[in-house]
C-alpha positions as CSV (number, residue, x, y, z in Angstrom):
1,X,38.8,1.0,22.4
2,X,38.3,-2.3,24.3
3,X,38.8,-5.6,22.7
4,X,35.5,-7.6,23.1
5,X,35.5,-11.9,22.0
6,X,31.2,-11.7,22.3
7,X,28.2,-9.9,21.4
8,X,24.9,-10.9,21.3
9,X,22.1,-9.4,18.7
10,X,21.2,-5.6,18.6
11,X,25.1,-4.5,20.1
12,X,27.0,-2.3,17.8
13,X,30.8,-3.3,17.6
14,X,33.9,-2.4,15.6
15,X,35.2,-4.6,13.4
16,X,38.5,-4.5,12.1
17,X,39.1,-5.6,8.5
18,X,42.2,-5.6,6.2
19,X,42.2,-3.9,2.8
20,X,39.1,-2.3,2.7
21,X,38.0,1.5,2.0
22,X,36.2,2.5,4.8
23,X,34.8,5.7,2.5
24,X,32.9,2.9,0.2
25,X,32.1,0.7,3.4
26,X,31.2,2.4,6.6
27,X,28.5,0.5,8.6
28,X,26.9,-2.6,8.3
29,X,25.2,-6.0,9.7
30,X,26.1,-9.2,10.8
31,X,23.6,-11.8,9.9
32,X,23.1,-15.5,8.6
33,X,23.6,-16.4,5.5
34,X,21.0,-15.1,3.1
35,X,18.7,-13.7,5.6
36,X,19.1,-10.2,4.3
37,X,18.1,-9.9,0.4
38,X,18.2,-6.8,-1.9
39,X,14.6,-5.4,-1.0
40,X,13.1,-3.0,-4.3
41,X,9.8,-2.5,-2.8
42,X,7.7,-2.8,0.1
43,X,4.5,-2.2,1.9
44,X,4.5,-0.2,5.1
45,X,2.3,1.0,7.8
46,X,1.9,4.7,7.2
47,X,1.6,7.3,10.1
48,X,1.9,10.9,9.7
49,X,4.3,12.8,11.8
50,X,2.0,15.4,13.4
51,X,4.9,18.2,12.9
52,X,4.6,17.9,9.2
53,X,2.5,20.7,8.1
54,X,2.0,19.3,4.0
55,X,0.1,16.5,2.9
56,X,1.8,13.1,1.6
57,X,0.4,12.1,-1.6
58,X,0.4,9.3,-4.0
59,X,3.1,9.4,-7.0
60,X,5.2,11.7,-4.7
61,X,8.8,11.2,-4.3
62,X,10.3,11.4,-1.0
63,X,13.5,10.1,1.1
64,X,13.1,7.1,3.3
65,X,15.5,6.1,5.9
66,X,15.7,2.4,6.3
67,X,18.4,0.9,8.7
68,X,21.7,2.0,7.2
69,X,20.7,3.9,3.7
70,X,18.5,6.6,2.7
71,X,17.0,6.2,-1.0
72,X,14.0,8.1,-2.9
73,X,11.0,5.9,-2.9
74,X,7.6,6.6,-4.7
75,X,4.7,6.5,-2.8
76,X,1.3,4.6,-3.5
77,X,-1.2,5.2,-0.4
78,X,-4.2,2.8,0.1
79,X,-6.3,1.7,2.8
80,X,-9.4,-0.7,3.6
81,X,-12.3,0.7,2.4
82,X,-13.8,-0.5,5.8
83,X,-11.0,0.4,8.7
84,X,-13.2,-1.5,11.4
85,X,-11.6,-4.8,9.2
86,X,-8.6,-4.1,10.7
87,X,-6.1,-6.2,12.2
88,X,-4.2,-4.5,14.5
89,X,-0.4,-4.9,14.2
90,X,1.6,-7.9,15.6
91,X,5.2,-7.9,16.5
92,X,7.3,-10.0,13.8
93,X,9.6,-12.7,15.4
94,X,13.1,-12.2,14.3
95,X,14.8,-15.3,12.8
96,X,17.4,-17.4,15.0
97,X,21.1,-16.3,14.2
98,X,24.2,-17.5,15.4
99,X,27.5,-16.6,13.7
100,X,30.8,-17.2,14.8
101,X,34.1,-15.1,13.1
102,X,37.0,-15.7,14.9
103,X,36.6,-13.8,18.2
104,X,33.1,-12.5,17.5
105,X,30.0,-14.9,18.5
106,X,26.3,-14.3,18.6
107,X,24.0,-16.4,20.1
108,X,20.4,-17.1,20.1
109,X,20.5,-18.1,24.0
110,X,22.1,-14.7,24.8
111,X,19.3,-12.4,23.5
112,X,16.6,-13.2,25.8
113,X,17.4,-10.0,27.4
114,X,17.9,-7.7,24.7
115,X,14.3,-9.2,23.0
116,X,12.4,-7.9,26.3
117,X,13.7,-4.4,25.7
118,X,13.0,-4.5,22.1
119,X,9.1,-5.7,22.8
120,X,9.0,-2.9,25.2
121,X,10.5,-0.5,22.6
122,X,8.0,-1.9,20.2
123,X,4.9,-1.4,21.9
124,X,5.7,2.4,22.8
125,X,6.2,2.8,18.8
126,X,2.6,0.8,18.5
127,X,1.2,3.4,21.2
128,X,2.8,6.6,19.2
129,X,6.4,7.8,19.8
130,X,7.0,11.0,21.7
131,X,10.5,11.4,20.3
132,X,9.0,11.2,16.3
133,X,6.1,12.9,17.4
134,X,3.6,10.6,15.5
135,X,0.6,10.9,17.6
136,X,-0.8,7.8,16.1
137,X,-2.6,5.3,18.1
138,X,-2.7,2.0,16.7
139,X,-0.6,-0.1,13.7
140,X,-2.3,-2.1,11.3
141,X,-1.4,-5.4,9.6
142,X,-1.6,-5.7,6.0
143,X,-3.5,-8.6,4.7
144,X,-1.7,-9.1,0.8
145,X,-5.5,-11.4,-0.1
146,X,-7.2,-7.8,1.1
147,X,-8.6,-5.5,-1.4
148,X,-7.9,-1.7,-0.6
149,X,-8.9,1.5,-1.7
150,X,-6.4,3.8,-3.5
151,X,-5.9,7.0,-1.7
152,X,-4.9,10.3,-3.5
153,X,-3.1,12.1,-0.2
154,X,-3.2,11.8,3.6
155,X,-2.3,15.0,6.0
156,X,-1.4,14.6,9.9
157,X,-5.0,15.3,10.8
158,X,-5.8,11.7,9.8
159,X,-3.7,9.3,11.9
160,X,-6.9,7.9,12.7
161,X,-7.4,5.9,9.8
162,X,-5.7,2.7,8.9
163,X,-3.4,4.0,5.6
164,X,-0.6,1.8,4.1
165,X,2.0,2.9,1.5
166,X,3.6,0.7,-1.1
167,X,7.4,2.2,-1.3
168,X,9.2,2.0,-4.7
169,X,12.7,2.2,-4.2
170,X,15.3,4.1,-6.9
171,X,18.3,1.7,-5.5
172,X,17.2,-1.8,-3.8
173,X,18.4,-1.3,0.1
174,X,19.1,-4.2,2.7
175,X,16.5,-4.0,5.6
176,X,15.6,-6.6,8.1
177,X,11.9,-7.9,8.0
178,X,9.9,-5.5,10.2
179,X,12.4,-2.4,9.7
180,X,11.7,0.7,10.8
181,X,11.2,3.1,7.9
182,X,11.3,7.2,8.4
183,X,10.2,9.5,5.2
184,X,11.1,12.8,4.9
185,X,11.4,15.8,2.3
186,X,15.3,16.1,2.4
187,X,14.9,18.5,-0.5
188,X,12.6,21.3,1.3
189,X,14.6,24.3,2.4
190,X,17.1,23.9,4.8
191,X,16.1,27.3,7.0
192,X,12.6,26.5,6.7
193,X,11.7,26.8,10.3
194,X,9.2,23.3,9.4
195,X,9.6,20.2,9.7
196,X,11.2,17.9,7.1
197,X,10.0,14.1,8.8
198,X,6.9,13.3,7.1
199,X,5.8,10.2,8.1
200,X,7.1,7.0,9.6
201,X,5.9,3.1,9.9
202,X,7.5,-0.6,9.7
203,X,7.8,-2.9,7.1
204,X,5.4,-5.8,6.6
205,X,5.8,-7.0,3.1
206,X,8.8,-7.0,0.8
207,X,9.6,-7.2,-2.8
208,X,12.7,-9.4,-3.4
209,X,12.7,-9.9,-6.9
210,X,14.3,-7.1,-9.4
211,X,11.2,-7.5,-11.6
212,X,9.0,-7.4,-9.2
213,X,4.9,-8.0,-10.2
214,X,2.8,-5.9,-8.5
215,X,-0.4,-7.7,-10.0
216,X,-1.1,-9.3,-6.7
217,X,-1.5,-6.2,-4.9
218,X,-5.4,-6.0,-4.3
219,X,-5.4,-1.6,-4.9
220,X,-8.4,0.2,-6.6
221,X,-10.1,2.9,-7.6
222,X,-14.1,3.3,-8.1
223,X,-15.1,4.1,-11.1
224,X,-18.2,5.3,-12.3
225,X,-19.6,5.3,-16.4
226,X,-22.7,6.8,-17.6
227,X,-25.2,6.1,-20.2
228,X,-28.5,6.6,-21.5
229,X,-31.8,4.5,-22.0
230,X,-32.2,4.1,-25.8
231,X,-35.5,2.0,-25.8
232,X,-37.4,-0.6,-23.9
233,X,-37.7,-3.6,-25.6
234,X,-40.4,-4.8,-22.6
235,X,-40.6,-3.8,-19.0
236,X,-37.5,-5.7,-17.9
237,X,-35.3,-5.4,-20.5
238,X,-34.1,-2.4,-21.9
239,X,-31.2,-1.0,-24.7
240,X,-28.6,1.4,-23.1
241,X,-26.3,3.5,-25.4
242,X,-23.4,5.4,-24.7
243,X,-22.0,3.6,-21.9
244,X,-19.2,1.9,-24.4
245,X,-17.9,3.1,-27.6
246,X,-18.4,1.0,-30.1
247,X,-14.8,-0.1,-30.5
248,X,-15.2,-1.6,-26.8
249,X,-17.7,-4.4,-27.5
250,X,-15.1,-7.3,-26.9
251,X,-14.3,-5.7,-24.0
252,X,-17.8,-5.5,-22.3
253,X,-18.1,-9.4,-23.4
254,X,-14.7,-10.1,-21.5
255,X,-15.3,-7.9,-18.4
256,X,-18.5,-6.3,-17.9
257,X,-21.1,-9.1,-18.3
258,X,-23.6,-9.4,-15.1
259,X,-22.1,-6.1,-14.0
260,X,-25.0,-4.2,-12.2
261,X,-26.3,-1.0,-13.4
262,X,-29.2,1.0,-11.6
263,X,-31.0,3.7,-13.8
264,X,-32.0,7.2,-12.7
265,X,-35.4,6.3,-12.1
266,X,-34.6,3.8,-9.3
267,X,-34.3,0.4,-10.8
268,X,-31.5,-1.6,-10.6
269,X,-30.5,-4.5,-12.9
270,X,-27.4,-6.4,-15.1
271,X,-25.5,-6.0,-18.3
272,X,-27.1,-9.2,-20.4
273,X,-25.0,-8.8,-23.2
274,X,-24.0,-6.5,-26.1
275,X,-27.0,-5.6,-28.8
276,X,-25.6,-4.5,-32.3
277,X,-22.0,-2.9,-33.5
278,X,-22.6,0.5,-32.2
279,X,-21.7,-0.2,-28.6
280,X,-25.3,-0.4,-27.3
281,X,-25.5,-3.0,-24.6
282,X,-28.8,-5.2,-23.2
283,X,-29.9,-4.9,-19.7
284,X,-32.3,-7.1,-17.8
285,X,-33.8,-5.2,-15.0
286,X,-35.1,-6.7,-11.4
287,X,-38.3,-4.8,-11.5
288,X,-40.5,-3.8,-14.0
289,X,-39.4,0.3,-15.6
290,X,-41.5,3.1,-14.5
291,X,-42.3,5.4,-17.0
292,X,-39.9,8.3,-17.5
293,X,-41.7,11.9,-16.1
294,X,-41.5,15.3,-17.8
295,X,-39.6,14.0,-21.1
296,X,-36.3,13.5,-19.0
297,X,-34.3,11.2,-20.5
298,X,-33.7,7.9,-18.6
299,X,-29.3,7.8,-17.2
300,X,-27.9,4.2,-16.5
301,X,-25.1,4.3,-13.9
302,X,-22.0,1.6,-13.7
303,X,-20.3,1.6,-10.7
304,X,-17.0,-0.8,-10.4
305,X,-13.8,-0.9,-9.2
306,X,-10.8,-0.7,-11.4
307,X,-7.5,-2.2,-10.2
308,X,-4.1,-0.2,-10.4
309,X,-1.5,-3.0,-11.2
310,X,-3.9,-5.6,-12.9
311,X,-5.7,-3.6,-15.9
312,X,-7.4,-6.9,-16.8
313,X,-8.9,-7.0,-13.5
314,X,-12.4,-5.3,-12.3
315,X,-14.8,-6.0,-10.0
316,X,-18.2,-5.0,-8.2
317,X,-18.4,-4.9,-4.5
């Protein structure tokens, strides 16, 4: 073993530390003070590994390797509904670092050569890594202010789409920004010939508060409610039944006023108010209602978005 007096960012070094149980502490990172914080959840760009034969499911649990840690996580998958609006992933610069510890010194000036090789490595990862077998052609940047559609599951055939994953750790991990994340199914049969590495990506957003709040994430599901025409008040006003229950009137008044609806006869309109106490609602039409044909009932359809992490938030496109 050769003794060294200096190391630059990215180097691996061995430190002799007294009175430390090596079974409790084997590997670690040397950083500036407060640079690393416990991470309890994070957002990553989800890239399926093409050799993994199974689908990756929301609410499923996977083993995730981040830095020197491997922990169980619960996965929630989502995507931009219009993937043409996604942004190409940009490299996230690492913070400047200067550490002095007896004979060990890490300085910012000496990292230029290292940064150059790191950037080349990142570019290769974006274009698809032959080692991991991802096959993906582009990564995407997460935007906390954007709306995202919840996805039940993805597979290796879906790598042309831009998917993200919310990873919730069973125990916190220490990980630098933009850390590589590899998700695996390590509880599968070790004697099976199938690949156990499921997905990979980079951390793009972290939750470092133990009581982290996910309500800022605008992840939604599409919902459809259907009711029936009860009676016509005039050519531009109708009463609808069975769209809501009688115990939901306050709920309607607080959240659904002015929401758009569509009739099975083609007309569109919006919810104007509740009507009575039996759950009926008053709808204002944008054009005169047509006469129902063949004695068939006219249905009223309401489409909206319901957000996963904010039960009081709904919206329409």
